[in-house]
C-alpha positions in Angstrom: 66.9 54.5 88.8 64.0 52.7 90.5 60.7 54.0 89.4 58.5 55.3 92.3 54.9 53.9 92.1 52.5 56.4 90.5 50.0 56.4 93.4 52.8 57.3 95.8 53.8 60.2 93.8 50.2 61.5 93.3 49.7 61.0 97.1 52.7 62.9 98.1 52.2 65.8 95.7 48.6 66.0 97.0 49.8 66.0 100.6 52.3 68.8 99.9 49.6 70.8 98.2 46.8 70.2 100.8 45.1 72.9 102.7 46.3 71.7 106.0 50.0 71.7 104.7 49.4 75.1 103.0 48.3 76.7 106.3 51.7 75.9 107.7 53.4 78.2 105.1 50.8 80.9 105.1 53.2 83.5 106.6 56.1 82.8 104.3 57.5 85.8 102.5 55.6 86.8 99.3 58.7 87.8 97.3 58.9 84.6 95.3 57.1 83.6 92.1 55.8 80.4 93.6 52.0 79.9 93.5 51.2 76.3 94.0 52.4 72.7 93.4 49.3 72.2 91.4 48.9 75.4 89.4 51.7 77.6 88.0 49.7 80.7 88.3 46.4 81.9 89.8 45.0 82.1 86.3 45.6 78.3 85.6 42.8 77.2 87.9 41.8 76.5 91.4 41.3 73.6 93.8 37.8 72.3 93.4 35.6 72.0 96.5 33.2 69.3 95.1 32.2 66.7 97.6 31.3 64.0 95.0 33.3 62.9 92.0 32.1 63.9 88.4 29.7 61.3 87.0 32.2 60.0 84.4 34.6 59.0 87.3 32.3 56.1 88.2 31.8 55.0 84.6 35.6 54.8 84.0 36.3 53.4 87.6 38.4 56.4 88.3 36.7 56.7 91.7 38.3 53.3 92.7 41.7 54.6 91.6 41.3 57.8 93.7 40.0 55.8 96.6 43.1 53.5 96.5 45.5 56.4 96.1 44.1 58.5 98.9 43.4 55.6 101.4 44.9 56.3 104.8 45.3 60.0 103.9 41.9 61.3 104.8 43.1 64.0 106.9 44.5 65.8 103.8 41.2 65.9 101.9 42.9 65.0 98.7 40.0 63.9 96.6 38.8 67.3 95.5 42.3 67.8 93.7 41.4 64.8 91.5 37.9 66.1 90.8 39.2 69.5 89.5 39.9 69.3 85.7 42.8 71.1 84.1 41.8 73.5 81.3 45.0 74.0 79.4 48.0 72.0 78.3 50.5 74.3 80.2 48.9 73.3 83.4 49.2 69.5 82.5 52.9 70.1 81.5 53.5 71.9 84.8 52.3 68.9 86.8 54.1 66.3 84.6 57.4 68.0 85.1 56.8 67.8 88.9 55.9 64.1 88.7 59.1 63.5 86.7 61.1 65.2 89.5 59.6 62.8 91.9 61.4 60.0 90.2 64.4 61.3 92.1 64.6 58.9 95.0 66.4 61.3 97.3 63.8 64.0 96.7 60.9 61.6 97.0 62.2 60.3 100.3 62.6 63.8 101.6 59.1 64.8 100.7 57.7 61.7 102.4 59.8 62.2 105.5 58.5 65.9 105.6 54.9 64.7 105.3 55.3 62.2 108.1 57.0 64.8 110.4 54.1 67.2 109.7 51.6 64.5 110.7 53.6 64.0 113.9 53.7 67.7 114.5 49.8 67.8 114.2 49.5 64.9 116.7 51.6 67.0 119.2 49.2 70.0 118.6 46.2 67.8 119.2 47.8 66.4 122.4 48.6 70.0 123.6 44.9 70.8 123.3 43.6 67.5 124.9 45.7 67.2 128.0 44.3 68.7 131.2 47.5 69.8 132.9 48.9 73.2 132.0 52.6 72.5 131.8 52.1 69.2 130.0 50.1 71.0 127.4 52.7 73.6 127.0 55.5 71.1 126.6 53.6 69.2 123.9 53.2 72.5 122.0 57.0 73.2 122.4 57.7 69.8 121.0 55.4 70.5 118.0 57.3 73.8 117.4 60.6 71.8 117.5 59.4 69.1 115.1 58.0 71.8 112.8 61.2 73.8 112.6 63.4 70.7 112.2 61.2 69.4 109.4 61.1 72.7 107.4 65.0 73.1 107.7 65.6 69.4 106.8 63.2 69.8 103.9 65.1 72.7 102.5 68.4 70.7 102.8 66.9 67.9 100.8 65.7 70.2 98.0 69.1 71.9 97.8 70.8 68.5 97.5 68.4 67.0 95.1 68.3 69.9 92.7 64.7 69.6 91.1 64.4 70.5 87.4 60.7 71.2 87.2 59.5 74.9 87.2 57.0 74.1 90.1 59.6 72.5 92.5 62.3 75.0 91.6 59.9 77.8 92.5 58.9 75.9 95.7 62.6 75.5 96.7 63.1 79.3 96.4 59.9 79.9 98.4 61.0 77.5 101.1 64.4 79.0 101.3 63.0 82.5 101.8 60.8 81.1 104.5 63.3 79.1 106.4 65.8 82.0 106.2 63.3 84.6 107.3 63.8 86.4 110.6 60.4 85.1 111.8 61.2 81.5 111.3 64.7 81.8 112.7 63.4 83.6 115.8 60.8 80.8 116.4 63.6 78.2 116.1 66.0 80.0 118.5 63.3 80.7 121.1 62.2 77.1 121.0 65.9 76.0 121.6 66.3 78.3 124.4 63.2 77.3 126.1 64.0 73.6 125.8 67.6 74.1 126.9 66.3 75.9 130.0 63.9 73.1 130.9 66.7 70.5 130.3 69.0 72.2 132.7 66.6 71.8 135.6 67.7 69.4 138.4 65.5 68.6 141.4 65.1 66.1 144.2 62.0 64.2 145.2 61.8 62.6 148.7 59.0 60.2 149.4 58.3 59.2 152.9 55.1 57.4 153.7 52.3 59.4 152.0 54.3 62.5 151.9 56.2 63.7 148.8 58.7 66.7 149.0 60.2 68.5 146.0 63.3 70.5 146.4 66.1 72.0 144.3 69.1 69.8 143.7 71.9 70.7 146.0 74.7 68.4 145.1 73.0 65.5 146.9 74.7 62.1 146.5 73.6 60.1 143.5 72.7 56.8 145.0 72.4 55.1 141.6 76.2 54.6 141.4 76.4 53.3 145.0 73.5 50.7 144.4 75.0 49.5 141.2 78.4 49.0 142.7 76.8 47.1 145.7 75.1 44.7 143.4 77.8 44.4 140.7 79.3 41.3 142.4 76.1 39.4 141.6 76.3 40.3 138.0 78.5 37.4 136.9 77.9 35.2 133.9 74.4 34.4 132.6 71.7 35.6 135.0 68.0 35.6 135.1 66.3 38.9 134.3 63.7 39.7 137.0 62.9 43.1 135.8 59.1 43.7 135.3 57.7 45.7 132.4 55.8 48.6 133.6 52.6 49.5 131.7 53.0 52.6 129.6 50.5 55.3 130.3 50.1 58.3 128.2 49.8 61.7 129.8 50.3 62.6 133.5 48.6 61.4 136.7 47.7 63.8 139.4 50.7 62.9 141.5 53.1 63.6 138.6 51.2 66.9 138.0 51.6 68.0 141.6 55.4 67.2 141.5 55.7 69.2 138.3 53.8 72.2 139.8 56.4 72.2 142.6 59.3 72.0 140.2 57.7 75.0 138.2 57.4 76.9 141.4 61.1 76.3 142.2 62.2 77.2 138.6 59.9 80.1 137.6 62.0 81.6 134.9 62.3 78.4 132.8 58.6 77.7 133.1 57.6 81.2 132.4 59.5 80.9 129.1 57.6 77.8 128.4 
């Protein structure tokens, strides 16, 4: 089996145990024995909140090691985990078992994928806060919910397939199973799917004439795409020069798109009310 680099394993375990990640699971059922990836019980210790590393870190160049391990992961605030000293051998053994489990490439890849999905989810939440237009904000939030639910569900599947051996990850798998199978989580996932399906089913027409834009419900109008493609199909013979221009990608919506969307929402109140 290929050995995973030590810094990657430290990084992922820290990401999984970080405060931001822990917040996502705050409402999970409490009928499991899982406490933390870092500590087996609340009596084993707690995450330090020191800003600066201990003095001996600099003497032993441990500060450089921690800097290298956590580079690019500043959002997780991982360094305090390394500054907090373990006080008993059982706590050390608990973490070493987890690190050994991370040698399992399938499990390691699953944890890394989950971490990336959660970062994507947080970017969507940030976009939902930053965009000006109401429906754009709400759709970004819906996408964040969908990413979150898919990430948690896939994470459980990976854990069930990988079969971790450590006490910590076995307890976490049970904790995760209770959470994903809970009524609250399943309701969230179902509602998000219903809302997205309702939006995906919307069909509308946009008519542009001069400076006027009219939005209406789709009423079996002719799709001119097929007619245009058939008309120009005879010119599509052999090697041809591509005259398509590349449009500049712009994030967010402009005021014209927002106005069109407002009219679409007005014509489809039920779907947008659910959003």
